[in-house]
N, C-alpha and C positions, 0 to 999 in steps of 0.2 A: 129463128136465130140460133146459132150454135153456142155452146158454153165453152169456157176455157178452164183448164186445169193447171195449177201451179206446180211445176216440177223443179226441185232444186238441182243444181249442178252436182255431179258426182265428184268424188275426190280425184278420180282418174281424169275427168275433164278439166278440173282446176289445175292439176299438175301439168297437163298438156299445155294449158294456157300460160302457166308460169314459165315453163321451159322455152316456149316460143317467144315470150316477152324478153327473157334474158338473152336469147340468141339475137333478138332484134336490136338490142341496145348496143351501140358502137363502143361504149366505154366500159363494157363488162365482158370478161372472159368467162363464158358460161361453163367451160371445162373445169374451172376452179371451184365451182359451187354445186353442192348437192341439194336436192329438193325432196322433202318428205311432206305428204299431205294426209292429214287424218282429221275427219269431221270438219273439213273446210278450214282447218288451221294449218298454215304453211310453216315448216321449219327449214331454215336455210343453214347449211353446214359448209365447211371447207376452210381454206386459208387464202388470204389475199395480202398484198404488200402495202396497202394504204387504207386509211379510214374512209377516204373518198370512194373507193371501190366497194367497201362494205355498205356505205350509205346508199350508193347508187343501186346496188342489188335490191336492197329493201324498198327503196323508193319506186323502183321499176314495177313491182308487183302490187303496190298499194292500190292502184287504180283498177285492178282486175276484179271483175264482178264475181261474187261468190266467195271471195276470201274473207273469212270472219276475223282472223287474227294472224299475226306473224311472230314467230319465235326466231330471232336472229342469233344463231350460234356460230357465225362466221368468225374466225380468228384473224387477227392482224399480226403479221410477222414482217418487220422491216429488214431489208438487207443491211449488211454492215455499212455500206456506203451511204445509207439513208438514216442511220441511227442518230438520235439527238439526245443530249443530256436534258434533265429536267430544267436546269438553269437556262439552257438555250431555248427550250420550249416556252418557258415562262417569259423570256424576253420577247419572243415572237408573238406571244399572246398579248402582252402589254401593248406592243406596237399595233397589232390588229385592232384592238379595242379603241386605241387612240385615233386611228385613221377612220373608224366607222362613225359617221355623224349621228347615227341613231342611238349610239350607246354613250351614256354619261360616265366615261371611264374613271373620272376622279372619285366617284362614289363606290367604286368596286375594288374588291381585293381578290387577287389571283394566287392559287396554290397549285403546284404541279407535283404529282407523286407517281413515279413509274409510268410516265407518259400520259397519265390521266389528269385532266384539268378540272379544278374546282373553283367556281366563281361565286363570290358572296358579296353582299352589299345591298343598297337600296336604289330603286329606280321609280320613275313616276308612272310608267305605263307597262302593262304586261308584254306588249310587243317588243319592248326594249330588252327584256330577258331573252326572248327568242332570237333577237338580232345579235345579242352577245354570243349565244351558242353558235349561230351560223358563221359568225366572224372568225371563230377559232377552230371549228371542227375539221376544217380541211387543211390545217397547217401540218407541215411535215413533222412526223414523230408523235402526233397526237393520237392516242388510242381511245379516247372517250372524253365527253364533256358533261359536267354536272352543274346545273344552275339552280338547283332546288333551294339553295340558301339565299337566293336573291329575292328580296321582299319589295312590295309596292307601297309607295308613299300615298298616292291619291286616294281619297275617300269620298264617295258620292252616295246618293240615295239608291237603294236597291231597285226601285221601280224605274228610275231613270236608266240604270244599267240594263235592265231587262228590255226596255223599249228600244234602246240603242242597238242591242244585239239582234233583236227580232227584225228591225229595219235593215240591219247589215245582211242578215240571211236573205231577206226579200230582194235586196239589190244584187245579190250574187247569182251569176248564171251557173255556178258549179255546185250550188247547195239547194236541195229540195226542202225549202223552208216549211212547207205544210206538214212534213213528217217529223218535225222537231219541236219539242217544248223546252222552254227556258225557265229555270227557277233560280232566284238569287237570294242568298242568305248571307248578310254581311259582305265580305269580300269574295265569297265563293259562289261560283256559278255551276249549276248542275244541268247538263243537257241530257234529254231523253228522246226516244223515238227510234225510227228505223231509216236507214239509208242503204244505198246499193253497193258501196265500196268503202274500203278503209280510207282512201283518199278523200272521199266526201265527208267521212266522219272527222278526219283530221282538219279539213278545211273549215268545218263548223267550229272546231275547237280554236283554231287560229283566229277566226273572226271574233269569237267570244273574248279572247285574250286582248284584243285591240280596244275593248271598251274601257273607259277610265275607271280606276279603282278595283279592277279584277285582279286578285292575287292568286287565285287557284280555280281551275276548271275541272270538275268531275265529269268526264265524258262517258256517260252511260248509254250512249247511242248504240244500237245494235246494227250490225251489218247483215243484211238479209237480201239475197237476190234470188228471185224466182221467175225465170222466163216463162211466158205464157204459151201453152201449147193447146191447140184445139182438141176438144174431147170427142 
């Protein structure tokens, strides 16, 4: 029987994959975005006219094997016809949170400064914090969303949380559960191990946030992709 040798993808190969993926996405104008790859870390540069396009570019490459991390330096510059005041943005944010059934908007406080939205308050579940961010990040005029000041009410036993997260990983078709370990201390979950893409790493973090009582997830999972080649 022959043996196999693990060979990492080169920066040139990763850059080629990134450029092809950006070209493939119908909602992204790849001519507006620059790509730099160094040590498997992808830096995106350029200027787009909406937060949606910025987020779409980053999301498009998270599933590419071999990408260890992403530095998103894309700027957002709205045209004059799309500019919104902070007051207008705050009103739109309040409406978006009210209309989202997954978000307890009465327990939240919204502040907008120079197009950046800051949401604070208390929620019962970690996934509600993510739902709040998703509900407003695509609104016209929004340049960024910060939900770090949203805290979690629910408190449960660490072992219960750990078991629920592990079972969630095992149920998921998108997460290689065997490569991930879960540690729980108080309301903080620490994830360790290796996966094949940033998307898989983020899917594991999202699954952990859905467990009751989880206030913070330290995602120490490493992205490592090595295609096997015959020796």
